[in-house]
C-alpha positions as a Markdown table, in Angstrom:
| # | Residue | x | y | z |
|---|---|---|---|---|
| 1 | Unk | 141.7 | 20.6 | -33.4 |
| 2 | Unk | 144.0 | 19.0 | -36.1 |
| 3 | Unk | 141.2 | 19.3 | -38.7 |
| 4 | Unk | 141.2 | 23.2 | -38.3 |
| 5 | Unk | 144.9 | 23.0 | -39.9 |
| 6 | Unk | 143.4 | 21.0 | -42.9 |
| 7 | Unk | 140.1 | 23.1 | -43.6 |
| 8 | Unk | 138.9 | 26.5 | -42.6 |
| 9 | Unk | 136.7 | 26.6 | -39.5 |
| 10 | Unk | 134.2 | 29.5 | -40.1 |
| 11 | Unk | 133.8 | 30.2 | -36.3 |
| 12 | Unk | 137.7 | 30.6 | -35.9 |
| 13 | Unk | 137.8 | 32.9 | -39.0 |
| 14 | Unk | 135.0 | 35.1 | -37.6 |
| 15 | Unk | 136.9 | 35.0 | -34.2 |
| 16 | Unk | 140.0 | 36.4 | -35.9 |
| 17 | Unk | 138.0 | 39.0 | -37.8 |
| 18 | Unk | 136.7 | 40.0 | -34.3 |
| 19 | Unk | 140.3 | 40.1 | -32.7 |
| 20 | Unk | 142.5 | 41.7 | -35.6 |
| 21 | Unk | 141.1 | 45.1 | -35.4 |
| 22 | Unk | 142.8 | 45.5 | -31.9 |
| 23 | Unk | 146.2 | 44.3 | -32.9 |
| 24 | Unk | 148.7 | 47.0 | -34.1 |
| 25 | Unk | 152.4 | 46.7 | -35.1 |
| 26 | Unk | 153.7 | 47.2 | -31.7 |
| 27 | Unk | 151.0 | 45.4 | -29.6 |
| 28 | Unk | 151.9 | 43.3 | -26.6 |
| 29 | Unk | 149.3 | 40.4 | -26.4 |
| 30 | Unk | 148.3 | 37.6 | -24.1 |
| 31 | Unk | 146.3 | 34.9 | -25.6 |
| 32 | Unk | 144.8 | 32.3 | -23.3 |
| 33 | Unk | 143.8 | 29.1 | -24.8 |
| 34 | Unk | 146.0 | 29.4 | -28.0 |
| 35 | Unk | 145.2 | 26.0 | -29.1 |
| 36 | Unk | 147.5 | 25.0 | -32.4 |
| 37 | Unk | 148.1 | 28.7 | -32.7 |
| 38 | Unk | 145.8 | 29.7 | -35.7 |
| 39 | Unk | 144.8 | 33.0 | -34.1 |
| 40 | Unk | 148.3 | 33.5 | -32.7 |
| 41 | Unk | 149.6 | 33.3 | -36.3 |
| 42 | Unk | 147.5 | 35.9 | -37.6 |
| 43 | Unk | 148.1 | 38.4 | -34.9 |
| 44 | Unk | 151.8 | 37.7 | -35.1 |
| 45 | Unk | 151.6 | 38.7 | -38.5 |
| 46 | Unk | 150.3 | 42.1 | -37.7 |
| 47 | Unk | 152.2 | 42.7 | -34.3 |
| 48 | Unk | 155.7 | 42.6 | -36.1 |
| 49 | Unk | 157.2 | 45.1 | -33.6 |
| 50 | Unk | 155.2 | 43.7 | -30.6 |
| 51 | Unk | 155.0 | 40.5 | -29.3 |
| 52 | Unk | 152.4 | 37.5 | -28.6 |
| 53 | Unk | 152.4 | 35.4 | -25.4 |
| 54 | Unk | 150.1 | 32.5 | -26.2 |
| 55 | Unk | 149.5 | 29.7 | -23.7 |
| 56 | Unk | 147.2 | 26.7 | -23.6 |
| 57 | Unk | 146.5 | 23.9 | -21.0 |
| 58 | Unk | 147.3 | 21.2 | -23.6 |
| 59 | Unk | 151.1 | 20.5 | -23.9 |
| 60 | Unk | 150.1 | 18.9 | -27.3 |
| 61 | Unk | 148.6 | 21.9 | -28.7 |
| 62 | Unk | 151.4 | 24.0 | -27.5 |
| 63 | Unk | 154.0 | 21.9 | -29.0 |
| 64 | Unk | 152.2 | 21.6 | -32.3 |
| 65 | Unk | 152.0 | 25.5 | -32.3 |
| 66 | Unk | 155.5 | 25.9 | -31.6 |
| 67 | Unk | 156.4 | 23.6 | -34.4 |
| 68 | Unk | 154.1 | 25.4 | -36.9 |
| 69 | Unk | 155.2 | 29.1 | -35.9 |
| 70 | Unk | 158.4 | 30.7 | -34.9 |
| 71 | Unk | 159.7 | 34.2 | -34.7 |
| 72 | Unk | 161.0 | 36.8 | -32.2 |
| 73 | Unk | 157.5 | 38.1 | -31.6 |
| 74 | Unk | 155.9 | 34.8 | -30.7 |
| 75 | Unk | 156.3 | 33.0 | -27.4 |
| 76 | Unk | 154.3 | 29.8 | -26.2 |
| 77 | Unk | 153.8 | 28.1 | -23.0 |
| 78 | Unk | 151.8 | 25.3 | -21.5 |
| 79 | Unk | 149.8 | 26.8 | -18.5 |
| 80 | Unk | 146.8 | 26.4 | -16.6 |
| 81 | Unk | 145.4 | 29.8 | -16.2 |
| 82 | Unk | 143.4 | 29.0 | -13.1 |
| 83 | Unk | 146.4 | 27.5 | -11.2 |
| 84 | Unk | 149.4 | 29.1 | -12.8 |
| 85 | Unk | 148.7 | 32.7 | -13.2 |
| 86 | Unk | 151.6 | 34.0 | -11.1 |
| 87 | Unk | 153.9 | 32.1 | -13.5 |
| 88 | Unk | 152.1 | 33.6 | -16.5 |
| 89 | Unk | 152.5 | 37.1 | -15.0 |
| 90 | Unk | 156.2 | 36.6 | -14.5 |
| 91 | Unk | 156.6 | 35.2 | -18.1 |
| 92 | Unk | 155.0 | 38.3 | -19.9 |
| 93 | Unk | 156.9 | 40.6 | -17.5 |
| 94 | Unk | 155.3 | 43.8 | -18.9 |
| 95 | Unk | 151.8 | 44.8 | -19.1 |
| 96 | Unk | 149.9 | 43.7 | -22.2 |
| 97 | Unk | 147.7 | 45.9 | -24.7 |
| 98 | Unk | 145.5 | 43.2 | -25.4 |
| 99 | Unk | 144.2 | 39.8 | -23.9 |
| 100 | Unk | 142.4 | 37.4 | -26.1 |
| 101 | Unk | 140.5 | 34.3 | -25.1 |
| 102 | Unk | 138.7 | 32.7 | -28.0 |
| 103 | Unk | 136.4 | 29.7 | -27.0 |
| 104 | Unk | 137.9 | 29.4 | -23.6 |
| 105 | Unk | 135.5 | 31.2 | -20.9 |
| 106 | Unk | 133.1 | 28.3 | -21.5 |
| 107 | Unk | 135.6 | 26.0 | -20.1 |
| 108 | Unk | 136.3 | 27.6 | -16.9 |
| 109 | Unk | 134.0 | 27.1 | -13.8 |
| 110 | Unk | 131.8 | 30.1 | -13.5 |
| 111 | Unk | 132.9 | 30.3 | -9.9 |
| 112 | Unk | 136.3 | 31.1 | -11.2 |
| 113 | Unk | 135.5 | 33.8 | -13.4 |
| 114 | Unk | 135.9 | 36.7 | -10.8 |
| 115 | Unk | 139.4 | 35.6 | -10.1 |
| 116 | Unk | 140.2 | 35.0 | -13.7 |
| 117 | Unk | 139.2 | 38.4 | -14.6 |
| 118 | Unk | 141.0 | 40.0 | -11.7 |
| 119 | Unk | 144.2 | 38.2 | -12.7 |
| 120 | Unk | 143.7 | 39.5 | -16.3 |
| 121 | Unk | 143.4 | 42.9 | -15.3 |
| 122 | Unk | 146.5 | 42.5 | -13.2 |
| 123 | Unk | 148.7 | 42.1 | -16.6 |
| 124 | Unk | 146.9 | 44.8 | -18.8 |
| 125 | Unk | 148.0 | 48.1 | -19.4 |
| 126 | Unk | 145.7 | 51.0 | -18.6 |
| 127 | Unk | 144.1 | 51.3 | -22.0 |
| 128 | Unk | 144.1 | 47.6 | -22.7 |
| 129 | Unk | 141.3 | 45.5 | -24.4 |
| 130 | Unk | 140.1 | 42.1 | -23.6 |
| 131 | Unk | 138.5 | 40.1 | -26.1 |
| 132 | Unk | 136.3 | 37.0 | -25.2 |
| 133 | Unk | 134.4 | 34.9 | -27.9 |
| 134 | Unk | 132.3 | 31.8 | -27.0 |
| 135 | Unk | 130.2 | 29.5 | -29.0 |
| 136 | Unk | 126.6 | 30.4 | -28.1 |
| 137 | Unk | 124.1 | 27.9 | -29.4 |
| 138 | Unk | 122.3 | 30.6 | -31.5 |
| 139 | Unk | 125.7 | 31.6 | -33.2 |
| 140 | Unk | 126.6 | 27.8 | -33.9 |
| 141 | Unk | 123.3 | 27.4 | -35.4 |
| 142 | Unk | 123.9 | 30.6 | -37.5 |
| 143 | Unk | 127.0 | 29.4 | -38.9 |
| 144 | Unk | 125.5 | 26.1 | -39.7 |
């Protein structure tokens, strides 16, 4: 992932283009699988009166993201979305307007998807949006 900091990754840039139209100045966003915070950073630049709660399974990624980004509207946490969702729910405290999962779903066992979606729904406001991207083989070929 460190190479994403050195050179633009077209797949990540396309994901950012997909996500940003759903982010407003006062948005409250939960990002699952934030990695190094590349998408977090771009969302935080828009959600200046809102907040971004970003988590990743990798402590190393979260520490790197924390070093790169700081601000009152950005919060990072190491968390396993499958095993620690109650802690995530308590951490964000209020319903979110947007949940973002970029290139995460394919890493979660398919049998866990119903529980993951129920958990995500439980932290989303009534009119919230869920944005999921995943690297399909066809899209990967298109980008190449």
